[in-house]
N, CA and C atoms as an extended XYZ file, in Angstrom:
327
Properties=species:S:1:pos:R:3:atomname:S:1:resname:S:1:resid:I:1 pbc="F F F"
N        42.243       22.332       -6.622 N   UNK     1
C        43.120       21.489       -7.417 CA  UNK     1
C        42.830       21.757       -8.891 C   UNK     1
N        43.873       21.887       -9.637 N   UNK     2
C        43.748       22.095      -11.080 CA  UNK     2
C        43.301       20.823      -11.776 C   UNK     2
N        42.689       20.987      -12.925 N   UNK     3
C        42.430       19.867      -13.815 CA  UNK     3
C        43.646       19.680      -14.727 C   UNK     3
N        43.675       18.556      -15.400 N   UNK     4
C        44.806       18.227      -16.283 CA  UNK     4
C        45.017       19.292      -17.366 C   UNK     4
N        43.946       19.701      -18.037 N   UNK     5
C        44.087       20.679      -19.122 CA  UNK     5
C        44.518       22.035      -18.582 C   UNK     5
N        43.996       22.401      -17.412 N   UNK     6
C        44.408       23.662      -16.791 CA  UNK     6
C        45.910       23.629      -16.496 C   UNK     6
N        46.378       22.500      -15.971 N   UNK     7
C        47.807       22.357      -15.693 CA  UNK     7
C        48.625       22.482      -16.977 C   UNK     7
N        48.209       21.789      -18.028 N   UNK     8
C        48.936       21.857      -19.301 CA  UNK     8
C        49.000       23.288      -19.825 C   UNK     8
N        47.902       24.002      -19.713 N   UNK     9
C        47.854       25.378      -20.193 CA  UNK     9
C        48.808       26.271      -19.389 C   UNK     9
N        48.786       26.143      -18.069 N   UNK    10
C        49.672       26.953      -17.236 CA  UNK    10
C        51.130       26.592      -17.495 C   UNK    10
N        51.439       25.297      -17.581 N   UNK    11
C        52.819       24.869      -17.826 CA  UNK    11
C        53.308       25.383      -19.174 C   UNK    11
N        52.471       25.315      -20.193 N   UNK    12
C        52.859       25.811      -21.514 CA  UNK    12
C        53.104       27.316      -21.471 C   UNK    12
N        52.235       28.058      -20.775 N   UNK    13
C        52.392       29.513      -20.679 CA  UNK    13
C        53.690       29.887      -19.971 C   UNK    13
N        54.020       29.168      -18.893 N   UNK    14
C        55.270       29.448      -18.184 CA  UNK    14
C        56.456       29.155      -19.092 C   UNK    14
N        56.401       28.026      -19.780 N   UNK    15
C        57.492       27.640      -20.678 CA  UNK    15
C        57.684       28.670      -21.795 C   UNK    15
N        56.591       29.185      -22.329 N   UNK    16
C        56.660       30.132      -23.444 CA  UNK    16
C        57.035       31.545      -23.002 C   UNK    16
N        56.816       31.876      -21.745 N   UNK    17
C        57.178       33.190      -21.228 CA  UNK    17
C        56.496       34.319      -21.971 C   UNK    17
N        57.291       35.269      -22.490 N   UNK    18
C        56.741       36.439      -23.182 CA  UNK    18
C        56.058       36.093      -24.506 C   UNK    18
N        56.222       34.868      -24.987 N   UNK    19
C        55.581       34.430      -26.233 CA  UNK    19
C        54.305       33.636      -25.986 C   UNK    19
N        53.773       33.705      -24.767 N   UNK    20
C        52.578       32.925      -24.421 CA  UNK    20
C        51.308       33.658      -24.850 C   UNK    20
N        50.648       33.125      -25.849 N   UNK    21
C        49.328       33.588      -26.281 CA  UNK    21
C        48.618       32.389      -26.891 C   UNK    21
N        47.353       32.530      -27.179 N   UNK    22
C        46.522       31.399      -27.590 CA  UNK    22
C        47.156       30.417      -28.562 C   UNK    22
N        47.601       30.904      -29.715 N   UNK    23
C        48.119       29.999      -30.752 CA  UNK    23
C        49.392       29.281      -30.317 C   UNK    23
N        50.301       29.971      -29.621 N   UNK    24
C        51.548       29.317      -29.218 CA  UNK    24
C        51.302       28.322      -28.082 C   UNK    24
N        50.366       28.644      -27.196 N   UNK    25
C        50.019       27.710      -26.125 CA  UNK    25
C        49.389       26.453      -26.732 C   UNK    25
N        48.495       26.640      -27.688 N   UNK    26
C        47.864       25.512      -28.396 CA  UNK    26
C        48.927       24.625      -29.029 C   UNK    26
N        49.882       25.223      -29.726 N   UNK    27
C        50.945       24.454      -30.375 CA  UNK    27
C        51.782       23.687      -29.356 C   UNK    27
N        52.103       24.316      -28.234 N   UNK    28
C        52.915       23.670      -27.204 CA  UNK    28
C        52.177       22.487      -26.585 C   UNK    28
N        50.893       22.643      -26.312 N   UNK    29
C        50.102       21.540      -25.752 CA  UNK    29
C        50.019       20.394      -26.753 C   UNK    29
N        49.770       20.708      -28.015 N   UNK    30
C        49.689       19.666      -29.041 CA  UNK    30
C        51.030       18.950      -29.215 C   UNK    30
N        52.122       19.694      -29.155 N   UNK    31
C        53.449       19.093      -29.282 CA  UNK    31
C        53.710       18.143      -28.113 C   UNK    31
N        53.365       18.597      -26.914 N   UNK    32
C        53.649       17.812      -25.713 CA  UNK    32
C        52.774       16.565      -25.607 C   UNK    32
N        51.510       16.663      -26.003 N   UNK    33
C        50.577       15.553      -25.816 CA  UNK    33
C        50.422       14.669      -27.048 C   UNK    33
N        50.772       15.210      -28.208 N   UNK    34
C        50.551       14.459      -29.438 CA  UNK    34
C        49.091       14.437      -29.853 C   UNK    34
N        48.262       15.217      -29.167 N   UNK    35
C        46.830       15.274      -29.475 CA  UNK    35
C        46.427       16.642      -29.986 C   UNK    35
N        45.158       16.800      -30.261 N   UNK    36
C        44.619       18.062      -30.745 CA  UNK    36
C        44.110       18.891      -29.571 C   UNK    36
N        44.188       20.193      -29.730 N   UNK    37
C        43.715       21.137      -28.717 CA  UNK    37
C        42.850       22.164      -29.432 C   UNK    37
N        41.583       22.251      -29.056 N   UNK    38
C        40.709       23.211      -29.723 CA  UNK    38
C        40.910       24.599      -29.125 C   UNK    38
N        40.874       25.599      -29.983 N   UNK    39
C        41.007       26.979      -29.509 CA  UNK    39
C        39.835       27.362      -28.621 C   UNK    39
N        38.660       26.823      -28.894 N   UNK    40
C        37.495       27.110      -28.060 CA  UNK    40
C        37.714       26.646      -26.628 C   UNK    40
N        38.190       25.417      -26.465 N   UNK    41
C        38.466       24.888      -25.117 CA  UNK    41
C        39.583       25.688      -24.463 C   UNK    41
N        40.585       26.063      -25.244 N   UNK    42
C        41.713       26.815      -24.704 CA  UNK    42
C        41.254       28.173      -24.172 C   UNK    42
N        40.482       28.913      -24.962 N   UNK    43
C        40.051       30.245      -24.525 CA  UNK    43
C        39.033       30.174      -23.385 C   UNK    43
N        38.193       29.151      -23.361 N   UNK    44
C        37.277       28.960      -22.241 CA  UNK    44
C        38.069       28.714      -20.961 C   UNK    44
N        39.116       27.907      -21.071 N   UNK    45
C        39.959       27.604      -19.908 CA  UNK    45
C        40.757       28.830      -19.482 C   UNK    45
N        41.239       29.617      -20.445 N   UNK    46
C        41.923       30.867      -20.097 CA  UNK    46
C        40.997       31.771      -19.287 C   UNK    46
N        39.756       31.890      -19.715 N   UNK    47
C        38.784       32.725      -18.988 CA  UNK    47
C        38.603       32.220      -17.560 C   UNK    47
N        38.456       30.909      -17.417 N   UNK    48
C        38.251       30.312      -16.087 CA  UNK    48
C        39.479       30.530      -15.197 C   UNK    48
N        40.688       30.321      -15.753 N   UNK    49
C        41.909       30.515      -14.974 CA  UNK    49
C        42.085       31.971      -14.568 C   UNK    49
N        41.665       32.886      -15.437 N   UNK    50
C        41.762       34.308      -15.107 CA  UNK    50
C        40.768       34.668      -14.000 C   UNK    50
N        39.562       34.107      -14.060 N   UNK    51
C        38.565       34.355      -13.007 CA  UNK    51
C        39.068       33.845      -11.652 C   UNK    51
N        39.835       32.762      -11.656 N   UNK    52
C        40.385       32.186      -10.428 CA  UNK    52
C        41.634       32.921       -9.946 C   UNK    52
N        42.142       33.858      -10.760 N   UNK    53
C        43.342       34.597      -10.389 CA  UNK    53
C        44.635       33.826      -10.617 C   UNK    53
N        44.583       32.797      -11.459 N   UNK    54
C        45.761       31.976      -11.708 CA  UNK    54
C        46.590       32.472      -12.892 C   UNK    54
N        45.958       33.265      -13.752 N   UNK    55
C        46.666       33.911      -14.864 CA  UNK    55
C        46.147       35.335      -15.000 C   UNK    55
N        46.905       36.136      -15.726 N   UNK    56
C        46.461       37.468      -16.168 CA  UNK    56
C        46.602       37.487      -17.680 C   UNK    56
N        45.687       38.160      -18.342 N   UNK    57
C        45.837       38.330      -19.787 CA  UNK    57
C        45.780       39.812      -20.122 C   UNK    57
N        46.390       40.141      -21.231 N   UNK    58
C        46.344       41.506      -21.751 CA  UNK    58
C        46.402       41.401      -23.269 C   UNK    58
N        45.881       42.405      -23.907 N   UNK    59
C        45.926       42.413      -25.366 CA  UNK    59
C        47.253       42.992      -25.817 C   UNK    59
N        47.977       42.235      -26.635 N   UNK    60
C        49.236       42.703      -27.205 CA  UNK    60
C        48.955       43.543      -28.433 C   UNK    60
N        50.001       44.048      -29.024 N   UNK    61
C        49.853       44.873      -30.219 CA  UNK    61
C        49.372       44.069      -31.415 C   UNK    61
N        48.699       44.747      -32.316 N   UNK    62
C        48.241       44.121      -33.556 CA  UNK    62
C        49.440       43.867      -34.458 C   UNK    62
N        49.356       42.782      -35.213 N   UNK    63
C        50.452       42.453      -36.130 CA  UNK    63
C        49.919       42.276      -37.542 C   UNK    63
N        50.690       42.708      -38.539 N   UNK    64
C        50.258       42.523      -39.928 CA  UNK    64
C        50.089       41.043      -40.274 C   UNK    64
N        50.939       40.199      -39.689 N   UNK    65
C        50.892       38.758      -39.961 CA  UNK    65
C        49.546       38.166      -39.549 C   UNK    65
N        48.920       38.748      -38.545 N   UNK    66
C        47.627       38.277      -38.054 CA  UNK    66
C        46.472       39.105      -38.625 C   UNK    66
N        46.718       39.789      -39.710 N   UNK    67
C        45.667       40.594      -40.328 CA  UNK    67
C        45.232       41.762      -39.475 C   UNK    67
N        46.162       42.295      -38.663 N   UNK    68
C        45.857       43.437      -37.817 CA  UNK    68
C        45.199       43.086      -36.486 C   UNK    68
N        45.011       41.794      -36.230 N   UNK    69
C        44.385       41.380      -34.960 CA  UNK    69
C        45.424       41.364      -33.844 C   UNK    69
N        44.974       41.655      -32.646 N   UNK    70
C        45.833       41.631      -31.463 CA  UNK    70
C        45.922       40.219      -30.898 C   UNK    70
N        47.004       39.971      -30.173 N   UNK    71
C        47.177       38.701      -29.472 CA  UNK    71
C        46.739       38.871      -28.019 C   UNK    71
N        46.130       37.843      -27.465 N   UNK    72
C        45.776       37.839      -26.041 CA  UNK    72
C        46.950       37.181      -25.311 C   UNK    72
N        47.791       38.014      -24.730 N   UNK    73
C        48.998       37.550      -24.072 CA  UNK    73
C        48.662       37.007      -22.683 C   UNK    73
N        49.356       35.949      -22.273 N   UNK    74
C        49.070       35.257      -21.016 CA  UNK    74
C        50.271       35.326      -20.086 C   UNK    74
N        50.006       35.665      -18.840 N   UNK    75
C        51.037       35.660      -17.804 CA  UNK    75
C        50.490       34.885      -16.608 C   UNK    75
N        51.262       33.929      -16.139 N   UNK    76
C        50.853       33.128      -14.990 CA  UNK    76
C        51.183       33.898      -13.717 C   UNK    76
N        50.216       33.951      -12.799 N   UNK    77
C        50.412       34.646      -11.531 CA  UNK    77
C        51.149       33.734      -10.542 C   UNK    77
N        51.573       34.323       -9.450 N   UNK    78
C        52.216       33.533       -8.388 CA  UNK    78
C        51.267       32.433       -7.902 C   UNK    78
N        50.021       32.785       -7.747 N   UNK    79
C        49.007       31.818       -7.322 CA  UNK    79
C        48.857       30.679       -8.335 C   UNK    79
N        48.938       31.031       -9.621 N   UNK    80
C        48.867       30.026      -10.681 CA  UNK    80
C        50.054       29.080      -10.649 C   UNK    80
N        51.241       29.636      -10.375 N   UNK    81
C        52.438       28.797      -10.282 CA  UNK    81
C        52.346       27.862       -9.084 C   UNK    81
N        51.799       28.367       -7.976 N   UNK    82
C        51.637       27.524       -6.788 CA  UNK    82
C        50.645       26.391       -7.065 C   UNK    82
N        49.557       26.700       -7.753 N   UNK    83
C        48.556       25.678       -8.076 CA  UNK    83
C        49.145       24.621       -9.006 C   UNK    83
N        49.914       25.053      -10.008 N   UNK    84
C        50.533       24.106      -10.936 CA  UNK    84
C        51.570       23.244      -10.233 C   UNK    84
N        52.355       23.851       -9.350 N   UNK    85
C        53.355       23.089       -8.589 CA  UNK    85
C        52.662       22.056       -7.700 C   UNK    85
N        51.547       22.419       -7.095 N   UNK    86
C        50.787       21.485       -6.270 CA  UNK    86
C        50.244       20.320       -7.071 C   UNK    86
N        49.730       20.607       -8.263 N   UNK    87
C        49.222       19.548       -9.140 CA  UNK    87
C        50.352       18.608       -9.523 C   UNK    87
N        51.492       19.182       -9.924 N   UNK    88
C        52.647       18.375      -10.337 CA  UNK    88
C        53.110       17.481       -9.184 C   UNK    88
N        53.194       18.045       -7.985 N   UNK    89
C        53.629       17.276       -6.817 CA  UNK    89
C        52.651       16.147       -6.501 C   UNK    89
N        51.353       16.386       -6.642 N   UNK    90
C        50.359       15.344       -6.387 CA  UNK    90
C        50.520       14.187       -7.378 C   UNK    90
N        50.703       14.518       -8.659 N   UNK    91
C        50.900       13.475       -9.677 CA  UNK    91
C        52.188       12.707       -9.400 C   UNK    91
N        53.268       13.423       -9.084 N   UNK    92
C        54.544       12.769       -8.791 CA  UNK    92
C        54.417       11.875       -7.563 C   UNK    92
N        53.730       12.345       -6.537 N   UNK    93
C        53.581       11.588       -5.303 CA  UNK    93
C        52.802       10.291       -5.521 C   UNK    93
N        51.678       10.388       -6.187 N   UNK    94
C        50.859        9.197       -6.412 CA  UNK    94
C        51.532        8.241       -7.387 C   UNK    94
N        52.462        8.740       -8.202 N   UNK    95
C        53.151        7.907       -9.190 CA  UNK    95
C        54.384        7.208       -8.631 C   UNK    95
N        54.899        7.674       -7.482 N   UNK    96
C        56.093        7.046       -6.907 CA  UNK    96
C        55.843        5.578       -6.642 C   UNK    96
N        56.768        4.763       -7.100 N   UNK    97
C        56.654        3.329       -6.889 CA  UNK    97
C        55.830        2.606       -7.931 C   UNK    97
N        55.248        3.328       -8.848 N   UNK    98
C        54.458        2.699       -9.908 CA  UNK    98
C        55.387        2.385      -11.068 C   UNK    98
N        55.393        1.138      -11.472 N   UNK    99
C        56.178        0.729      -12.645 CA  UNK    99
C        55.213        0.606      -13.818 C   UNK    99
N        55.437        1.397      -14.808 N   UNK   100
C        54.540        1.396      -15.965 CA  UNK   100
C        54.947        0.275      -16.916 C   UNK   100
N        54.597       -0.929      -16.554 N   UNK   101
C        54.897       -2.102      -17.372 CA  UNK   101
C        53.757       -2.280      -18.369 C   UNK   101
N        53.898       -1.664      -19.510 N   UNK   102
C        52.830       -1.665      -20.512 CA  UNK   102
C        52.517       -3.082      -20.965 C   UNK   102
N        53.530       -3.897      -21.187 N   UNK   103
C        53.289       -5.276      -21.638 CA  UNK   103
C        52.485       -6.055      -20.609 C   UNK   103
N        52.781       -5.875      -19.320 N   UNK   104
C        52.043       -6.565      -18.268 CA  UNK   104
C        50.603       -6.072      -18.222 C   UNK   104
N        50.397       -4.772      -18.402 N   UNK   105
C        49.045       -4.219      -18.395 CA  UNK   105
C        48.214       -4.827      -19.534 C   UNK   105
N        48.849       -5.044      -20.673 N   UNK   106
C        48.133       -5.645      -21.812 CA  UNK   106
C        47.754       -7.083      -21.495 C   UNK   106
N        48.609       -7.809      -20.748 N   UNK   107
C        48.324       -9.181      -20.364 CA  UNK   107
C        47.119       -9.255      -19.424 C   UNK   107
N        46.971       -8.231      -18.576 N   UNK   108
C        45.894       -8.230      -17.594 CA  UNK   108
C        44.544       -7.863      -18.175 C   UNK   108
N        44.547       -7.229      -19.351 N   UNK   109
C        43.255       -6.795      -19.896 CA  UNK   109
C        42.643       -7.819      -20.800 C   UNK   109
C-alpha cells in the first residue's frame, strides 16, 4: 500500500505527463495541498518508488534556464498506476457514507 506522499507524487507525475520532473512535481503537490513540499523528501521518495518499480526516471537534456543542469524526468510504470489506483479506491471506499460536517466536528472537540 502506498503512503499519502507517494500517492501524491505518482498522481502529480501522471497529471504532468512528459513535463514530470522534480520541480514541476513539487509545484503540483504544493498547488494541490496548499502546503510546502521539500525537494529532499521528494527526491528520497522518487528513489524509493523507483526501487519498488513504481516509477522510472531518466535524465533529460540540459537546459540553459537551469544553468546547464539536466532534469530527472519521471514516468509512472503500470505497476505504479495500479498501486495509485488501489490507494485511491481504498480512500474512496472508507470515505463512502462519511459526511464531513466540519461545524459538528468542532462542537465535539
